[in-house]
C-alpha positions in Angstrom: 219.7 186.3 100.0 218.5 186.0 96.5 218.1 182.4 95.7 218.7 183.0 92.0 222.1 184.5 92.8 223.0 181.5 95.0 221.8 179.1 92.3 223.9 180.8 89.6 227.0 180.5 91.9 226.4 176.9 92.7 225.8 176.1 89.0 229.1 177.7 88.0 230.9 175.8 90.8 229.2 172.6 89.6 231.6 172.2 86.7 234.9 170.5 87.4 237.1 172.9 85.6 235.5 176.0 87.1 235.7 174.5 90.6 239.4 173.9 90.0 239.9 177.5 88.9 237.9 178.8 91.8 239.9 176.7 94.3 243.2 178.1 92.9 241.9 181.6 93.0 240.7 181.2 96.6 244.0 179.7 97.6 245.8 182.6 96.1 244.3 185.0 98.7 243.5 188.7 98.4 246.3 189.4 95.9 244.8 187.1 93.4 246.5 184.9 90.8 247.6 185.7 87.3 245.6 184.2 84.5 248.8 182.8 82.9 249.6 180.9 86.1 246.1 179.4 86.2 246.5 178.3 82.6 249.9 176.7 83.4 248.5 175.0 86.5 245.4 173.6 84.8 247.0 173.0 81.4 244.0 174.1 79.4 243.8 176.4 76.3 243.5 180.1 77.0 240.1 180.3 75.2 238.7 177.5 77.4 240.1 179.2 80.5 238.7 182.5 79.5 235.2 180.9 79.0 235.2 179.4 82.5 236.5 182.5 84.1 233.7 184.5 82.5 231.2 182.2 84.1 232.7 182.7 87.5 232.8 186.4 87.0 229.2 186.5 86.0 228.3 184.6 89.1 230.1 187.2 91.2 232.5 184.6 92.6 235.7 186.3 91.2 236.7 189.6 89.8 239.6 190.5 87.6 242.1 193.4 87.8 244.9 194.4 85.4 248.4 195.3 86.5 250.4 196.3 83.5 250.2 193.4 81.1 249.1 190.9 83.8 245.5 190.0 84.4 244.7 188.7 87.9 241.7 186.8 89.1 240.7 187.5 92.7 238.1 185.7 94.7 235.1 187.6 96.0 235.2 186.2 99.5 232.0 188.0 100.5 230.1 186.2 97.8 231.7 182.9 98.8 230.6 183.5 102.4 227.1 184.4 101.2 226.8 181.0 99.4 228.2 179.1 102.4 225.9 181.0 104.8 222.9 180.2 102.6 223.7 176.5 102.7 224.2 176.6 106.5 221.1 178.6 107.3 218.9 175.6 106.9 221.3 173.1 108.5 219.7 170.9 111.1 216.6 173.1 111.4 214.3 170.1 111.9 216.5 168.3 114.5 214.9 167.5 117.8 
């Protein structure tokens, strides 16, 4: 696991708004959630939401797909599992 990739993901998740976005996207499952629904849920301006989504996309935590006029955000569960596994790998390594 590339520690810089993990650090980027954790940095992006370290912001309250991005964490709320990511939680909603994860909760939506494999079908994803429309950006418009995220904006309604979080009651933030579209430009702000777009900025935060871009950070999550650049960290590989979510991807986007377009269906007609609707843009969906979809969690990258493999990347999420990689981040979780990285944190768990060192868990309790020094316990007796």
